Each structure stands twice: as structure tokens, then as C-alpha cells.
Steps between C-alpha positions, in 0.01 A plus 500: 500500500794307655393582857148357432655173365726481815208567729293236320785252521556560879135471571456183298818359682351578836155345416660180367724480800215554736307218315799263517548565880135480569474166310790360672367584851159363403650182368715450804206546733291243288789242496532556886131434544520187278800376691318540836199297360734230370670482856161476659405202259820320558482516889 
């Protein structure tokens, strides 16, 4: 019983951690792209 709860907790943590990391990388790429477009517009 306890092992199953522990496995579930670990799996959930990994999934949430992966989503956070993936989201951060995606957001950073989008911001970088927007920054490039902004620079092109300024110059």
C-alpha cells in the first residue's frame, strides 16, 4: 500500500517537473523569438 503511494508520488513529481522544465524552455524560446522580431523592428 505504502509502496504504491510512494510510486504514485514519485511519478507525479517527475511528470510535473517535466512539464515545468518543458514550459520554461518553450517560454524562453518564444521570448527569444519575440525579442529578435522586436530588434528587427527597431533597427
